C-alpha positions as CSV (number, residue, x, y, z in Angstrom):
1,M,50.3,68.0,0.0
2,N,47.0,69.4,-1.8
3,R,44.2,69.6,0.7
4,S,40.5,70.2,-0.7
5,L,39.2,73.6,0.6
6,S,35.6,71.8,1.0
7,T,35.2,70.3,4.2
8,F,32.6,68.2,5.6
9,T,30.5,70.2,8.3
10,L,28.6,68.4,10.8
11,N,25.7,70.4,12.7
12,I,25.1,69.7,16.5
13,G,21.6,70.5,17.4
14,K,19.7,70.8,20.8
15,S,20.4,67.0,21.7
16,G,24.0,67.6,21.6
17,I,26.1,64.9,21.3
18,N,26.2,61.2,21.8
19,E,28.4,58.0,20.8
20,N,26.8,57.9,17.4
21,V,27.8,61.8,16.9
22,I,31.2,61.0,18.0
23,D,31.5,58.0,15.6
24,E,30.5,59.9,12.7
25,I,33.2,62.5,13.6
26,K,35.9,59.8,13.5
27,R,34.7,58.5,10.4
28,Q,34.9,62.1,8.6
29,L,38.3,62.9,10.3
30,K,39.5,59.5,8.6
31,A,38.2,60.6,5.3
32,H,38.9,64.1,5.0
33,E,41.5,65.1,8.3
34,V,39.8,68.5,8.6
35,I,36.0,68.9,9.5
36,K,34.0,71.7,10.6
37,V,31.6,71.4,13.5
38,K,28.7,73.9,13.6
39,F,26.7,74.4,17.0
40,S,23.3,75.4,17.1
41,K,22.8,79.0,19.0
42,T,20.7,77.2,21.2
43,I,23.6,75.0,22.7
44,S,26.5,77.7,22.2
45,S,26.9,77.6,26.4
46,E,27.7,74.1,26.1
47,K,29.9,74.4,23.0
48,Q,33.5,74.3,24.7
49,N,32.3,71.3,26.8
50,Y,31.3,69.3,23.5
51,I,34.4,70.4,21.7
52,T,36.5,69.1,24.7
53,E,34.7,65.5,24.6
54,I,34.9,65.5,20.7
55,T,38.7,66.3,20.6
56,E,39.3,63.8,23.2
57,K,37.5,60.9,22.0
58,S,38.4,61.4,18.6
59,K,42.0,62.2,19.3
60,S,41.8,65.2,17.3
61,K,42.8,68.7,17.5
62,L,40.9,72.2,17.7
63,V,42.4,74.2,14.8
64,D,40.0,77.2,15.1
65,L,36.9,78.3,16.5
66,R,35.0,81.2,15.3
67,G,31.5,82.0,16.7
68,N,29.5,78.6,16.6
69,V,31.6,76.8,14.1
70,A,34.8,74.6,15.6
71,V,37.5,73.5,12.9
72,I,38.9,70.0,14.2
73,Y,42.1,68.3,12.5
74,K,43.3,64.8,12.8
75,K,46.3,63.6,10.8
76,N,45.8,60.2,8.9
77,R,48.4,57.8,9.1
């Protein structure tokens, strides 16, 4: 299976995440399977909590975390 190296990147700012952000993550995972979520430096202390919430609500997996960028994967069926 050939996957594109270009992935969708979603930026999370100081307002954090809400249901609209979760819905957008779900839509992008459905379209791309792999997305990057980039966290603002101002919220890096909350990053782990946000990642947990994102992966639980979108039923996805954290593949990689480097600095303030998380790579998230969900297999399309």
